[in-house]
PDB file of N, CA, C and O in Angstrom:
ATOM      1  N   MET A   1       8.009  11.157 -29.849  1.00  0.00           N
ATOM      2  CA  MET A   1       7.601  11.150 -28.470  1.00  0.00           C
ATOM      3  C   MET A   1       7.771  12.555 -27.915  1.00  0.00           C
ATOM      4  O   MET A   1       8.772  13.221 -28.179  1.00  0.00           O
ATOM      5  N   ARG A   2       6.790  12.997 -27.148  1.00  0.00           N
ATOM      6  CA  ARG A   2       6.842  14.317 -26.544  1.00  0.00           C
ATOM      7  C   ARG A   2       7.404  14.207 -25.129  1.00  0.00           C
ATOM      8  O   ARG A   2       6.922  13.407 -24.327  1.00  0.00           O
ATOM      9  N   ILE A   3       8.401  14.995 -24.830  1.00  0.00           N
ATOM     10  CA  ILE A   3       9.023  15.004 -23.511  1.00  0.00           C
ATOM     11  C   ILE A   3       8.860  16.401 -22.931  1.00  0.00           C
ATOM     12  O   ILE A   3       9.188  17.398 -23.574  1.00  0.00           O
ATOM     13  N   GLY A   4       8.348  16.457 -21.708  1.00  0.00           N
ATOM     14  CA  GLY A   4       8.119  17.740 -21.061  1.00  0.00           C
ATOM     15  C   GLY A   4       9.050  17.948 -19.887  1.00  0.00           C
ATOM     16  O   GLY A   4       9.482  16.991 -19.244  1.00  0.00           O
ATOM     17  N   VAL A   5       9.356  19.206 -19.611  1.00  0.00           N
ATOM     18  CA  VAL A   5      10.200  19.580 -18.474  1.00  0.00           C
ATOM     19  C   VAL A   5       9.468  20.662 -17.702  1.00  0.00           C
ATOM     20  O   VAL A   5       8.937  21.611 -18.279  1.00  0.00           O
ATOM     21  N   GLU A   6       9.450  20.499 -16.387  1.00  0.00           N
ATOM     22  CA  GLU A   6       8.779  21.469 -15.535  1.00  0.00           C
ATOM     23  C   GLU A   6       9.653  21.708 -14.304  1.00  0.00           C
ATOM     24  O   GLU A   6      10.224  20.767 -13.754  1.00  0.00           O
ATOM     25  N   PHE A   7       9.754  22.935 -13.883  1.00  0.00           N
ATOM     26  CA  PHE A   7      10.518  23.286 -12.683  1.00  0.00           C
ATOM     27  C   PHE A   7       9.552  23.695 -11.594  1.00  0.00           C
ATOM     28  O   PHE A   7       8.697  24.557 -11.798  1.00  0.00           O
ATOM     29  N   LYS A   8       9.690  23.070 -10.431  1.00  0.00           N
ATOM     30  CA  LYS A   8       8.875  23.418  -9.270  1.00  0.00           C
ATOM     31  C   LYS A   8       9.807  23.586  -8.080  1.00  0.00           C
ATOM     32  O   LYS A   8      10.360  22.613  -7.567  1.00  0.00           O
ATOM     33  N   GLY A   9       9.973  24.818  -7.652  1.00  0.00           N
ATOM     34  CA  GLY A   9      10.865  25.076  -6.534  1.00  0.00           C
ATOM     35  C   GLY A   9      12.279  24.625  -6.859  1.00  0.00           C
ATOM     36  O   GLY A   9      12.893  25.120  -7.804  1.00  0.00           O
ATOM     37  N   ASP A  10      12.798  23.683  -6.074  1.00  0.00           N
ATOM     38  CA  ASP A  10      14.157  23.187  -6.295  1.00  0.00           C
ATOM     39  C   ASP A  10      14.161  21.839  -7.018  1.00  0.00           C
ATOM     40  O   ASP A  10      15.131  21.088  -6.923  1.00  0.00           O
ATOM     41  N   LYS A  11      13.074  21.529  -7.744  1.00  0.00           N
ATOM     42  CA  LYS A  11      12.974  20.250  -8.450  1.00  0.00           C
ATOM     43  C   LYS A  11      12.767  20.464  -9.938  1.00  0.00           C
ATOM     44  O   LYS A  11      12.109  21.414 -10.361  1.00  0.00           O
ATOM     45  N   ALA A  12      13.339  19.564 -10.722  1.00  0.00           N
ATOM     46  CA  ALA A  12      13.087  19.524 -12.160  1.00  0.00           C
ATOM     47  C   ALA A  12      12.333  18.229 -12.431  1.00  0.00           C
ATOM     48  O   ALA A  12      12.800  17.150 -12.067  1.00  0.00           O
ATOM     49  N   ILE A  13      11.176  18.328 -13.065  1.00  0.00           N
ATOM     50  CA  ILE A  13      10.346  17.164 -13.359  1.00  0.00           C
ATOM     51  C   ILE A  13      10.357  16.935 -14.863  1.00  0.00           C
ATOM     52  O   ILE A  13       9.989  17.818 -15.639  1.00  0.00           O
ATOM     53  N   VAL A  14      10.784  15.744 -15.267  1.00  0.00           N
ATOM     54  CA  VAL A  14      10.841  15.386 -16.681  1.00  0.00           C
ATOM     55  C   VAL A  14       9.812  14.293 -16.916  1.00  0.00           C
ATOM     56  O   VAL A  14       9.785  13.294 -16.197  1.00  0.00           O
ATOM     57  N   SER A  15       8.963  14.480 -17.925  1.00  0.00           N
ATOM     58  CA  SER A  15       7.895  13.529 -18.222  1.00  0.00           C
ATOM     59  C   SER A  15       7.916  13.151 -19.689  1.00  0.00           C
ATOM     60  O   SER A  15       8.212  13.974 -20.555  1.00  0.00           O
ATOM     61  N   ALA A  16       7.597  11.896 -19.954  1.00  0.00           N
ATOM     62  CA  ALA A  16       7.444  11.428 -21.328  1.00  0.00           C
ATOM     63  C   ALA A  16       5.966  11.114 -21.529  1.00  0.00           C
ATOM     64  O   ALA A  16       5.387  10.311 -20.797  1.00  0.00           O
ATOM     65  N   TYR A  17       5.363  11.752 -22.526  1.00  0.00           N
ATOM     66  CA  TYR A  17       3.933  11.605 -22.755  1.00  0.00           C
ATOM     67  C   TYR A  17       3.673  10.543 -23.818  1.00  0.00           C
ATOM     68  O   TYR A  17       3.298  10.856 -24.948  1.00  0.00           O
ATOM     69  N   ASN A  18       3.874   9.312 -23.448  1.00  0.00           N
ATOM     70  CA  ASN A  18       3.631   8.184 -24.334  1.00  0.00           C
ATOM     71  C   ASN A  18       3.313   6.994 -23.463  1.00  0.00           C
ATOM     72  O   ASN A  18       3.994   6.773 -22.461  1.00  0.00           O
ATOM     73  N   ARG A  19       2.313   6.225 -23.806  1.00  0.00           N
ATOM     74  CA  ARG A  19       1.892   5.121 -22.938  1.00  0.00           C
ATOM     75  C   ARG A  19       2.949   4.021 -22.825  1.00  0.00           C
ATOM     76  O   ARG A  19       2.889   3.204 -21.907  1.00  0.00           O
ATOM     77  N   TYR A  20       3.894   3.990 -23.726  1.00  0.00           N
ATOM     78  CA  TYR A  20       4.931   2.960 -23.687  1.00  0.00           C
ATOM     79  C   TYR A  20       6.247   3.446 -23.096  1.00  0.00           C
ATOM     80  O   TYR A  20       7.214   2.687 -23.041  1.00  0.00           O
ATOM     81  N   ALA A  21       6.300   4.684 -22.659  1.00  0.00           N
ATOM     82  CA  ALA A  21       7.557   5.274 -22.197  1.00  0.00           C
ATOM     83  C   ALA A  21       8.150   4.524 -20.997  1.00  0.00           C
ATOM     84  O   ALA A  21       9.348   4.243 -20.991  1.00  0.00           O
ATOM     85  N   ALA A  22       7.356   4.202 -20.005  1.00  0.00           N
ATOM     86  CA  ALA A  22       7.877   3.563 -18.788  1.00  0.00           C
ATOM     87  C   ALA A  22       8.464   2.187 -19.074  1.00  0.00           C
ATOM     88  O   ALA A  22       9.527   1.853 -18.551  1.00  0.00           O
ATOM     89  N   ILE A  23       7.793   1.385 -19.891  1.00  0.00           N
ATOM     90  CA  ILE A  23       8.302   0.036 -20.178  1.00  0.00           C
ATOM     91  C   ILE A  23       9.608   0.123 -20.965  1.00  0.00           C
ATOM     92  O   ILE A  23      10.481  -0.728 -20.797  1.00  0.00           O
ATOM     93  N   GLN A  24       9.759   1.130 -21.817  1.00  0.00           N
ATOM     94  CA  GLN A  24      11.012   1.298 -22.548  1.00  0.00           C
ATOM     95  C   GLN A  24      12.130   1.774 -21.623  1.00  0.00           C
ATOM     96  O   GLN A  24      13.265   1.310 -21.729  1.00  0.00           O
ATOM     97  N   GLN A  25      11.811   2.693 -20.723  1.00  0.00           N
ATOM     98  CA  GLN A  25      12.819   3.250 -19.821  1.00  0.00           C
ATOM     99  C   GLN A  25      13.305   2.213 -18.807  1.00  0.00           C
ATOM    100  O   GLN A  25      14.508   2.070 -18.588  1.00  0.00           O
ATOM    101  N   PHE A  26      12.370   1.496 -18.195  1.00  0.00           N
ATOM    102  CA  PHE A  26      12.712   0.617 -17.073  1.00  0.00           C
ATOM    103  C   PHE A  26      12.697  -0.872 -17.396  1.00  0.00           C
ATOM    104  O   PHE A  26      13.268  -1.667 -16.649  1.00  0.00           O
ATOM    105  N   GLY A  27      12.053  -1.266 -18.500  1.00  0.00           N
ATOM    106  CA  GLY A  27      11.920  -2.681 -18.811  1.00  0.00           C
ATOM    107  C   GLY A  27      10.804  -3.302 -17.983  1.00  0.00           C
ATOM    108  O   GLY A  27      10.235  -2.654 -17.104  1.00  0.00           O
ATOM    109  N   GLY A  28      10.499  -4.552 -18.269  1.00  0.00           N
ATOM    110  CA  GLY A  28       9.459  -5.251 -17.519  1.00  0.00           C
ATOM    111  C   GLY A  28       8.708  -6.199 -18.422  1.00  0.00           C
ATOM    112  O   GLY A  28       9.180  -6.552 -19.502  1.00  0.00           O
ATOM    113  N   TYR A  29       7.540  -6.609 -17.976  1.00  0.00           N
ATOM    114  CA  TYR A  29       6.725  -7.554 -18.730  1.00  0.00           C
ATOM    115  C   TYR A  29       5.546  -6.826 -19.357  1.00  0.00           C
ATOM    116  O   TYR A  29       4.923  -5.973 -18.724  1.00  0.00           O
ATOM    117  N   ALA A  30       5.244  -7.166 -20.602  1.00  0.00           N
ATOM    118  CA  ALA A  30       4.179  -6.488 -21.340  1.00  0.00           C
ATOM    119  C   ALA A  30       3.450  -7.497 -22.214  1.00  0.00           C
ATOM    120  O   ALA A  30       3.786  -8.681 -22.236  1.00  0.00           O
ATOM    121  N   GLY A  31       2.462  -7.016 -22.923  1.00  0.00           N
ATOM    122  CA  GLY A  31       1.717  -7.862 -23.839  1.00  0.00           C
ATOM    123  C   GLY A  31       0.590  -8.603 -23.140  1.00  0.00           C
ATOM    124  O   GLY A  31       0.345  -8.425 -21.946  1.00  0.00           O
ATOM    125  N   ARG A  32      -0.082  -9.429 -23.910  1.00  0.00           N
ATOM    126  CA  ARG A  32      -1.189 -10.198 -23.373  1.00  0.00           C
ATOM    127  C   ARG A  32      -0.703 -11.098 -22.245  1.00  0.00           C
ATOM    128  O   ARG A  32       0.244 -11.865 -22.421  1.00  0.00           O
ATOM    129  N   HIS A  33      -1.332 -11.007 -21.121  1.00  0.00           N
ATOM    130  CA  HIS A  33      -0.989 -11.792 -19.919  1.00  0.00           C
ATOM    131  C   HIS A  33       0.426 -11.528 -19.411  1.00  0.00           C
ATOM    132  O   HIS A  33       0.974 -12.326 -18.651  1.00  0.00           O
ATOM    133  N   ARG A  34       1.022 -10.396 -19.837  1.00  0.00           N
ATOM    134  CA  ARG A  34       2.357  -9.988 -19.368  1.00  0.00           C
ATOM    135  C   ARG A  34       3.398 -11.108 -19.534  1.00  0.00           C
ATOM    136  O   ARG A  34       4.204 -11.358 -18.637  1.00  0.00           O
ATOM    137  N   LYS A  35       3.366 -11.763 -20.672  1.00  0.00           N
ATOM    138  CA  LYS A  35       4.288 -12.876 -20.932  1.00  0.00           C
ATOM    139  C   LYS A  35       5.566 -12.460 -21.648  1.00  0.00           C
ATOM    140  O   LYS A  35       6.538 -13.216 -21.653  1.00  0.00           O
ATOM    141  N   THR A  36       5.587 -11.281 -22.248  1.00  0.00           N
ATOM    142  CA  THR A  36       6.736 -10.842 -23.027  1.00  0.00           C
ATOM    143  C   THR A  36       7.623  -9.948 -22.177  1.00  0.00           C
ATOM    144  O   THR A  36       7.177  -8.914 -21.679  1.00  0.00           O
ATOM    145  N   LYS A  37       8.881 -10.348 -22.011  1.00  0.00           N
ATOM    146  CA  LYS A  37       9.816  -9.537 -21.240  1.00  0.00           C
ATOM    147  C   LYS A  37      10.467  -8.514 -22.166  1.00  0.00           C
ATOM    148  O   LYS A  37      11.061  -8.863 -23.187  1.00  0.00           O
ATOM    149  N   ILE A  38      10.341  -7.256 -21.789  1.00  0.00           N
ATOM    150  CA  ILE A  38      10.921  -6.146 -22.552  1.00  0.00           C
ATOM    151  C   ILE A  38      12.165  -5.675 -21.804  1.00  0.00           C
ATOM    152  O   ILE A  38      12.070  -5.300 -20.636  1.00  0.00           O
ATOM    153  N   PRO A  39      13.328  -5.686 -22.451  1.00  0.00           N
ATOM    154  CA  PRO A  39      14.528  -5.171 -21.768  1.00  0.00           C
ATOM    155  C   PRO A  39      14.460  -3.650 -21.636  1.00  0.00           C
ATOM    156  O   PRO A  39      13.820  -2.982 -22.448  1.00  0.00           O
ATOM    157  N   ALA A  40      15.107  -3.118 -20.635  1.00  0.00           N
ATOM    158  CA  ALA A  40      15.160  -1.670 -20.455  1.00  0.00           C
ATOM    159  C   ALA A  40      15.946  -1.052 -21.611  1.00  0.00           C
ATOM    160  O   ALA A  40      17.028  -1.517 -21.967  1.00  0.00           O
ATOM    161  N   ARG A  41      15.383  -0.008 -22.178  1.00  0.00           N
ATOM    162  CA  ARG A  41      16.038   0.763 -23.237  1.00  0.00           C
ATOM    163  C   ARG A  41      15.943   2.234 -22.863  1.00  0.00           C
ATOM    164  O   ARG A  41      15.182   2.986 -23.472  1.00  0.00           O
ATOM    165  N   PRO A  42      16.712   2.642 -21.866  1.00  0.00           N
ATOM    166  CA  PRO A  42      16.596   4.009 -21.349  1.00  0.00           C
ATOM    167  C   PRO A  42      16.812   5.075 -22.423  1.00  0.00           C
ATOM    168  O   PRO A  42      17.764   5.020 -23.201  1.00  0.00           O
ATOM    169  N   PHE A  43      15.912   6.028 -22.437  1.00  0.00           N
ATOM    170  CA  PHE A  43      16.040   7.146 -23.365  1.00  0.00           C
ATOM    171  C   PHE A  43      16.094   8.477 -22.619  1.00  0.00           C
ATOM    172  O   PHE A  43      16.417   9.503 -23.217  1.00  0.00           O
ATOM    173  N   LEU A  44      15.786   8.475 -21.329  1.00  0.00           N
ATOM    174  CA  LEU A  44      15.908   9.673 -20.504  1.00  0.00           C
ATOM    175  C   LEU A  44      17.072   9.483 -19.552  1.00  0.00           C
ATOM    176  O   LEU A  44      17.097   8.525 -18.780  1.00  0.00           O
ATOM    177  N   SER A  45      18.021  10.374 -19.602  1.00  0.00           N
ATOM    178  CA  SER A  45      19.146  10.290 -18.679  1.00  0.00           C
ATOM    179  C   SER A  45      19.592  11.704 -18.325  1.00  0.00           C
ATOM    180  O   SER A  45      19.324  12.659 -19.054  1.00  0.00           O
ATOM    181  N   LEU A  46      20.259  11.812 -17.221  1.00  0.00           N
ATOM    182  CA  LEU A  46      20.762  13.101 -16.775  1.00  0.00           C
ATOM    183  C   LEU A  46      22.231  13.194 -17.163  1.00  0.00           C
ATOM    184  O   LEU A  46      23.072  12.461 -16.642  1.00  0.00           O
ATOM    185  N   THR A  47      22.528  14.101 -18.081  1.00  0.00           N
ATOM    186  CA  THR A  47      23.905  14.287 -18.533  1.00  0.00           C
ATOM    187  C   THR A  47      24.516  15.484 -17.815  1.00  0.00           C
ATOM    188  O   THR A  47      23.812  16.227 -17.131  1.00  0.00           O
ATOM    189  N   ARG A  48      25.795  15.667 -17.968  1.00  0.00           N
ATOM    190  CA  ARG A  48      26.449  16.845 -17.379  1.00  0.00           C
ATOM    191  C   ARG A  48      25.854  18.132 -17.936  1.00  0.00           C
ATOM    192  O   ARG A  48      25.689  19.111 -17.208  1.00  0.00           O
ATOM    193  N   GLY A  49      25.531  18.129 -19.231  1.00  0.00           N
ATOM    194  CA  GLY A  49      24.915  19.304 -19.848  1.00  0.00           C
ATOM    195  C   GLY A  49      23.547  19.601 -19.250  1.00  0.00           C
ATOM    196  O   GLY A  49      23.217  20.754 -18.976  1.00  0.00           O
ATOM    197  N   ASN A  50      22.740  18.532 -19.046  1.00  0.00           N
ATOM    198  CA  ASN A  50      21.430  18.717 -18.418  1.00  0.00           C
ATOM    199  C   ASN A  50      21.589  19.284 -17.019  1.00  0.00           C
ATOM    200  O   ASN A  50      20.878  20.211 -16.630  1.00  0.00           O
ATOM    201  N   LEU A  51      22.518  18.729 -16.271  1.00  0.00           N
ATOM    202  CA  LEU A  51      22.736  19.166 -14.897  1.00  0.00           C
ATOM    203  C   LEU A  51      23.166  20.634 -14.860  1.00  0.00           C
ATOM    204  O   LEU A  51      22.716  21.391 -13.999  1.00  0.00           O
ATOM    205  N   SER A  52      24.022  21.030 -15.778  1.00  0.00           N
ATOM    206  CA  SER A  52      24.448  22.439 -15.853  1.00  0.00           C
ATOM    207  C   SER A  52      23.268  23.353 -16.135  1.00  0.00           C
ATOM    208  O   SER A  52      23.148  24.418 -15.529  1.00  0.00           O
ATOM    209  N   SER A  53      22.391  22.944 -17.054  1.00  0.00           N
ATOM    210  CA  SER A  53      21.211  23.749 -17.375  1.00  0.00           C
ATOM    211  C   SER A  53      20.300  23.888 -16.166  1.00  0.00           C
ATOM    212  O   SER A  53      19.782  24.972 -15.899  1.00  0.00           O
ATOM    213  N   ILE A  54      20.102  22.809 -15.440  1.00  0.00           N
ATOM    214  CA  ILE A  54      19.252  22.835 -14.246  1.00  0.00           C
ATOM    215  C   ILE A  54      19.862  23.733 -13.191  1.00  0.00           C
ATOM    216  O   ILE A  54      19.161  24.545 -12.587  1.00  0.00           O
ATOM    217  N   GLU A  55      21.176  23.597 -12.959  1.00  0.00           N
ATOM    218  CA  GLU A  55      21.838  24.427 -11.961  1.00  0.00           C
ATOM    219  C   GLU A  55      21.761  25.910 -12.345  1.00  0.00           C
ATOM    220  O   GLU A  55      21.521  26.760 -11.487  1.00  0.00           O
ATOM    221  N   ASN A  56      21.962  26.215 -13.607  1.00  0.00           N
ATOM    222  CA  ASN A  56      21.861  27.611 -14.070  1.00  0.00           C
ATOM    223  C   ASN A  56      20.467  28.166 -13.829  1.00  0.00           C
ATOM    224  O   ASN A  56      20.316  29.321 -13.430  1.00  0.00           O
ATOM    225  N   TYR A  57      19.445  27.346 -14.069  1.00  0.00           N
ATOM    226  CA  TYR A  57      18.077  27.795 -13.858  1.00  0.00           C
ATOM    227  C   TYR A  57      17.817  28.035 -12.369  1.00  0.00           C
ATOM    228  O   TYR A  57      17.253  29.061 -11.987  1.00  0.00           O
ATOM    229  N   LEU A  58      18.232  27.082 -11.535  1.00  0.00           N
ATOM    230  CA  LEU A  58      17.913  27.162 -10.114  1.00  0.00           C
ATOM    231  C   LEU A  58      18.712  28.238  -9.389  1.00  0.00           C
ATOM    232  O   LEU A  58      18.205  28.854  -8.452  1.00  0.00           O
ATOM    233  N   PHE A  59      19.957  28.473  -9.808  1.00  0.00           N
ATOM    234  CA  PHE A  59      20.821  29.370  -9.065  1.00  0.00           C
ATOM    235  C   PHE A  59      21.092  30.706  -9.748  1.00  0.00           C
ATOM    236  O   PHE A  59      22.008  31.426  -9.352  1.00  0.00           O
ATOM    237  N   SER A  60      20.314  31.042 -10.759  1.00  0.00           N
ATOM    238  CA  SER A  60      20.521  32.336 -11.428  1.00  0.00           C
ATOM    239  C   SER A  60      19.537  33.377 -10.937  1.00  0.00           C
ATOM    240  O   SER A  60      19.569  34.520 -11.393  1.00  0.00           O
TER     241      SER A  60
END
C-alpha cells in the first residue's frame, strides 16, 4: 500500500492510496449489498515519533 504525506502550512496530510484503505482504518459494512461487517483494523496512527517529525518540520 502506498502512503503519502504532504505538508500545507501548519497541517500534515496523510493519505493512503488504496480503495480499501478507509474500510480497514475505520471499519464498516462492505461487499455485495453492504452485508459484511468489517471490523476496524487501523494502520495509520500518530505516534510520538511522528509528532516529533511534524513539529521539527513545522518549527525549524
